[in-house]
C-alpha positions as CSV (number, residue, x, y, z in Angstrom):
1,M,-67.2,116.0,52.5
2,I,-69.6,118.9,53.0
3,Q,-67.6,121.2,50.7
4,A,-68.2,118.8,47.8
5,L,-71.9,118.5,48.3
6,R,-74.4,121.1,47.1
7,S,-76.8,122.2,49.8
8,K,-80.4,122.3,48.6
9,N,-80.9,125.3,50.8
10,A,-77.9,127.3,49.7
11,P,-78.6,131.0,49.5
12,E,-78.5,133.0,46.3
13,G,-75.2,134.5,45.5
14,N,-72.8,132.0,47.1
15,H,-70.2,129.8,45.4
16,F,-72.6,126.9,45.0
17,K,-74.7,128.8,42.5
18,T,-74.1,127.1,39.2
19,E,-76.5,126.3,36.3
20,P,-77.5,123.6,36.2
21,K,-76.9,122.8,39.9
22,P,-74.9,119.7,40.9
23,L,-77.0,116.6,41.8
24,S,-76.1,114.8,45.0
25,L,-77.2,111.2,45.6
26,F,-76.5,109.0,48.7
27,C,-75.9,105.5,47.3
28,V,-75.8,102.2,49.2
29,S,-75.7,98.7,47.8
30,D,-75.8,95.0,48.8
31,I,-77.0,95.5,52.4
32,H,-78.0,91.8,52.5
33,G,-80.1,92.0,55.6
34,G,-77.6,94.0,57.6
35,R,-79.9,95.6,60.1
36,E,-77.2,97.4,62.1
37,E,-75.4,98.6,58.9
38,F,-78.5,99.9,57.4
39,A,-79.5,101.7,60.6
40,R,-76.2,103.5,60.8
41,L,-76.4,104.5,57.1
42,A,-80.0,105.7,57.4
43,E,-79.0,107.7,60.5
44,F,-76.2,109.3,58.6
45,Y,-78.5,110.2,55.7
46,K,-81.1,111.7,58.1
47,E,-78.4,113.9,59.7
48,Y,-77.1,115.2,56.3
49,E,-80.2,114.9,54.2
50,R,-80.2,118.7,53.5
51,Y,-77.1,118.2,51.4
52,F,-78.6,115.5,49.2
53,D,-81.2,115.3,46.5
54,G,-82.1,111.7,47.3
55,A,-81.0,108.3,48.5
56,L,-80.7,105.2,46.3
57,C,-80.1,101.5,47.1
58,L,-78.6,99.6,44.2
59,G,-80.1,96.2,45.1
60,D,-79.8,93.1,47.3
61,V,-81.5,94.2,50.4
62,V,-82.2,90.7,51.7
63,Q,-79.5,88.4,53.0
64,S,-79.8,85.5,50.5
65,S,-83.3,84.9,49.1
66,W,-87.0,85.5,49.2
67,K,-87.1,83.5,52.5
68,S,-84.8,86.1,54.2
69,D,-86.1,88.7,56.6
70,F,-87.1,92.0,55.1
71,S,-88.9,93.3,58.2
72,Y,-85.7,95.0,59.3
73,W,-86.0,97.5,56.4
74,R,-89.4,98.8,57.5
75,E,-88.4,98.8,61.1
76,T,-85.4,101.1,60.4
77,S,-86.2,104.8,60.9
78,G,-85.8,106.6,57.6
79,H,-86.1,103.6,55.3
80,E,-88.8,105.3,53.3
81,K,-86.3,107.8,51.9
82,F,-84.3,105.1,50.0
83,M,-85.3,104.3,46.5
84,L,-84.8,100.7,45.6
85,T,-83.2,98.9,42.6
86,T,-84.0,95.2,42.2
87,G,-81.1,92.9,43.0
88,N,-80.7,89.2,42.2
89,H,-81.1,88.0,45.8
90,D,-84.3,90.1,46.0
91,T,-85.9,87.8,43.4
92,L,-84.3,84.5,44.3
93,R,-87.0,82.1,45.4
94,D,-84.8,79.8,47.4
95,H,-81.1,80.1,47.9
96,K,-79.5,77.0,46.5
97,D,-76.9,77.3,43.7
98,W,-78.0,80.5,42.1
99,T,-75.3,80.2,39.4
100,D,-77.4,77.3,38.0
101,Y,-79.8,78.6,35.4
102,G,-82.4,76.1,36.5
103,V,-82.7,77.9,39.8
104,W,-83.6,81.1,38.1
105,K,-86.5,79.5,36.2
106,D,-88.3,79.6,39.6
107,K,-87.4,83.2,40.4
108,V,-90.0,85.4,41.9
109,P,-92.2,87.1,39.3
110,A,-91.9,90.9,38.9
111,A,-95.5,91.5,40.2
112,E,-94.6,89.9,43.5
113,V,-91.3,91.8,43.7
114,Y,-93.4,95.0,43.3
115,D,-95.8,94.0,46.1
116,R,-92.9,93.2,48.5
117,Y,-90.5,96.0,47.8
118,R,-92.4,98.8,46.1
119,K,-96.2,98.8,46.7
120,D,-96.2,100.7,50.0
121,L,-93.0,102.6,49.5
122,V,-92.9,104.0,46.0
123,A,-95.3,106.8,46.6
124,G,-92.9,108.4,49.1
125,W,-90.0,108.4,46.6
126,D,-91.6,111.0,44.3
127,V,-90.8,109.0,41.2
128,V,-92.7,108.2,38.0
129,C,-93.6,104.5,38.3
130,G,-96.4,102.6,36.7
131,R,-98.6,100.5,39.0
132,G,-97.1,97.1,39.5
133,K,-93.8,98.1,37.7
134,T,-90.4,97.4,39.0
135,Y,-88.7,100.2,37.0
136,Y,-89.2,103.9,37.3
137,Y,-87.5,107.3,36.7
138,K,-87.1,110.6,38.5
139,D,-86.3,114.0,37.0
140,Y,-84.2,116.6,38.8
141,P,-85.1,119.8,37.0
142,E,-82.7,122.1,38.9
143,S,-79.8,119.7,37.9
144,K,-81.2,118.8,34.5
145,V,-80.6,115.1,35.3
146,K,-82.8,112.1,34.7
147,L,-82.3,109.1,37.0
148,I,-83.5,105.9,35.4
149,V,-83.9,102.7,37.6
150,L,-84.1,99.5,35.6
151,D,-85.0,95.9,36.5
152,C,-82.3,93.5,35.2
153,M,-83.9,90.4,36.7
154,F,-86.6,89.6,34.1
155,N,-86.5,85.9,33.1
156,P,-86.2,85.8,29.3
157,E,-88.3,82.6,29.0
158,W,-91.4,83.9,30.7
159,E,-90.9,87.6,31.3
160,K,-89.6,88.6,27.9
161,E,-92.7,90.8,27.3
162,L,-92.0,92.7,30.5
163,D,-88.4,93.3,29.5
164,D,-89.5,94.4,26.0
165,E,-92.0,96.7,27.6
166,Q,-89.3,98.2,29.8
167,F,-87.0,98.5,26.8
168,R,-89.5,100.5,24.8
169,W,-90.1,102.7,27.9
170,F,-86.4,103.2,28.3
171,K,-85.9,104.3,24.7
172,G,-88.7,106.8,25.2
173,L,-87.0,108.2,28.3
174,L,-83.7,108.8,26.4
175,R,-85.6,110.6,23.6
176,D,-87.2,112.8,26.3
177,A,-83.9,113.5,28.0
178,L,-82.3,114.4,24.6
179,S,-85.1,116.8,23.8
180,K,-85.0,118.5,27.2
181,D,-81.2,118.5,27.4
182,F,-81.2,116.3,30.6
183,A,-78.2,114.2,31.5
184,V,-78.9,110.6,32.2
185,I,-77.8,108.3,35.1
186,I,-79.0,104.6,35.1
187,S,-79.2,102.3,38.0
188,Y,-79.0,98.6,37.1
189,H,-78.0,96.0,39.7
190,Y,-75.3,94.0,38.0
191,Q,-72.8,94.2,35.1
192,S,-71.6,91.6,32.7
193,P,-68.1,90.3,33.5
194,D,-66.6,91.8,30.4
195,F,-65.3,95.1,31.8
196,V,-62.1,97.0,32.1
197,K,-61.1,98.7,35.4
198,I,-60.0,102.3,35.4
199,D,-56.7,102.5,37.3
200,C,-57.6,104.4,40.5
201,G,-58.0,103.9,44.3
202,F,-61.7,103.3,43.8
203,S,-61.0,100.2,41.7
204,E,-59.9,97.0,43.4
205,R,-56.4,96.0,42.3
206,E,-57.4,92.3,42.6
207,E,-60.3,90.3,44.0
208,K,-60.3,87.6,46.7
209,G,-63.4,85.9,45.4
210,K,-65.6,86.0,42.4
211,I,-69.2,86.9,42.1
212,E,-71.0,85.0,39.4
213,F,-73.2,86.7,36.9
214,I,-76.8,85.7,36.5
215,P,-77.6,84.3,33.0
216,L,-80.8,86.3,32.5
217,C,-81.6,89.3,30.3
218,D,-79.0,90.6,27.9
219,S,-78.2,94.2,28.6
220,R,-76.5,94.9,25.3
221,R,-79.5,96.4,23.6
222,Y,-79.8,98.9,26.5
223,R,-76.2,99.9,26.2
224,Q,-76.5,100.2,22.5
225,T,-79.4,102.6,23.0
226,V,-77.3,104.6,25.4
227,E,-74.5,104.7,22.8
228,D,-77.0,106.0,20.2
229,F,-78.1,108.6,22.8
230,K,-74.5,109.8,23.3
231,N,-73.8,109.8,19.5
232,G,-76.9,112.0,19.1
233,G,-75.6,114.6,21.4
234,G,-77.0,113.2,24.7
235,D,-75.2,113.7,28.0
236,F,-74.7,110.3,29.7
237,V,-73.1,110.2,33.1
238,C,-72.8,106.6,34.2
239,W,-74.3,103.3,35.1
240,L,-74.7,103.0,38.9
241,C,-74.4,99.3,39.9
242,G,-73.6,96.9,42.8
243,H,-73.5,93.1,42.9
244,L,-69.8,92.6,42.9
245,H,-69.5,93.5,46.6
246,Y,-66.1,95.0,45.8
247,E,-66.0,98.4,44.1
248,T,-64.7,99.6,40.8
249,L,-64.8,102.4,38.2
250,C,-64.8,100.7,34.8
251,Y,-66.2,100.4,31.3
252,R,-67.2,97.5,29.1
253,K,-64.9,96.4,26.3
254,D,-67.7,96.6,23.7
255,F,-68.9,100.1,25.0
256,P,-65.7,101.9,26.1
257,N,-67.4,105.3,26.2
258,Q,-69.9,104.4,29.0
259,L,-68.7,104.9,32.5
260,I,-69.7,102.3,35.1
261,R,-69.6,102.8,38.9
262,C,-69.9,99.5,40.8
263,A,-70.4,100.4,44.5
264,P,-69.1,98.2,47.4
265,A,-71.3,96.1,49.6
266,A,-72.6,98.2,52.5
267,R,-72.4,95.1,54.7
268,G,-68.8,94.4,55.7
269,D,-68.7,90.6,55.8
270,F,-70.1,90.4,52.3
271,A,-67.5,92.9,51.0
272,E,-64.7,91.0,52.7
273,F,-65.6,87.9,50.7
274,T,-64.6,89.4,47.4
275,G,-62.5,92.5,48.0
276,Y,-59.7,93.9,50.0
277,I,-61.3,97.0,51.5
278,T,-60.6,97.2,55.2
279,R,-63.7,96.6,57.4
280,T,-63.3,97.0,61.2
281,K,-65.9,95.2,63.2
282,G,-67.8,97.1,65.8
283,G,-67.6,100.5,64.2
284,R,-68.7,102.8,61.4
285,S,-65.8,101.7,59.3
286,R,-67.6,98.4,59.0
287,D,-70.0,100.1,56.5
288,A,-69.4,101.6,53.1
289,A,-71.6,103.9,51.1
290,D,-71.1,106.8,48.6
291,A,-72.1,110.3,48.1
292,A,-72.3,110.5,44.3
293,V,-72.2,114.1,43.0
294,V,-72.9,114.9,39.3
295,D,-71.8,118.4,38.1
296,R,-72.8,118.9,34.5
297,S,-71.0,122.3,34.3
298,T,-67.6,120.5,34.7
299,K,-68.7,117.1,33.3
300,T,-67.6,115.4,36.5
301,L,-68.7,112.6,38.8
302,K,-67.5,112.9,42.4
303,I,-67.5,109.8,44.6
304,I,-67.2,110.6,48.3
305,R,-66.8,107.7,50.7
306,V,-68.9,107.3,53.8
307,G,-67.4,104.6,56.1
308,A,-64.5,102.2,55.3
309,N,-62.0,104.3,53.3
310,M,-58.7,102.3,53.0
311,D,-57.8,99.0,51.3
312,S,-55.1,96.5,52.2
313,Y,-52.6,98.4,50.0
314,M,-53.2,101.5,52.1
315,R,-54.8,103.3,49.2
316,R,-57.1,106.0,50.6
317,R,-60.7,106.0,49.4
318,N,-61.9,109.3,50.8
319,G,-63.0,110.7,47.4
320,I,-62.4,110.9,43.7
321,V,-63.4,113.2,40.9
322,I,-63.6,111.8,37.4
323,N,-64.5,113.4,34.1
324,Y,-67.4,111.2,33.0
325,E,-66.8,111.8,29.3
326,T,-63.1,111.3,29.1
327,F,-62.5,109.2,32.2
328,E,-59.7,111.5,33.3
329,I,-59.0,111.3,37.0
330,I,-59.0,115.0,38.1
331,S,-58.3,114.4,41.8
332,E,-58.2,111.6,44.3
333,F,-57.5,111.6,48.0
């Protein structure tokens, strides 16, 4: 794995010297209150932090709802390094039937989400985030990449103004990225179900169970803005998502030029509910996380597996390199 990661402390003159430099992010998703899993992943990140530019959680840090324990997060050494994306369970007031839209009318307001998951943590992430806001961005000048983290959980009936505000902010960030020649990565917890899998080992061949999609804000206008950004000469890498619990590389039917990476659940029993990735209890292969490496010089996204690395079809998931513009699979092992 180390050969594929760019060390932040690499000396001048070695083979890592490219311009712009590759960006390395450690990505976890859908931890769902898994204290032991998160402790192991945080320990891993601490050991190899020098090879990364940051750590990102793609949502769903609590087990089921607002009533679930979140103290485990702050009690885990190194938790402050992980930037957070808002997941659906992180805003669910009470876990009943969350596929029922009526349940989501009583979702936790964004201001309370900020107080619980952001207020005392966001300063340590070194991101640009307005006070009380559940969305933010971070620029990586050496890599010329802009990471944008969106909140997809606004209720359109009584939080539409917040979503409209986020959307205006989002459009401004894409204009800024275009003017500075920065590539863009967007973190957004869940996708619509209308997507097409890319045939590779990092896409499940089939699913054991289905994850429902929350009938809240329509993401189409965000994707159309990304399409306009690309058509105007912008360099778009991918959407980084979770929610499914199984993993896939895919694209939406209505926006076939935008790569989507849906990461697997970090917590093994949640992953086993929907997917066929092998998770052995009592060991590190119970967990799953990714090193995501963006190399603008080659237009590639590398996904390197940390943890469980084989599915029931005996397909290896050690790593994959994909051209994020053409979706060509360059290598897989």
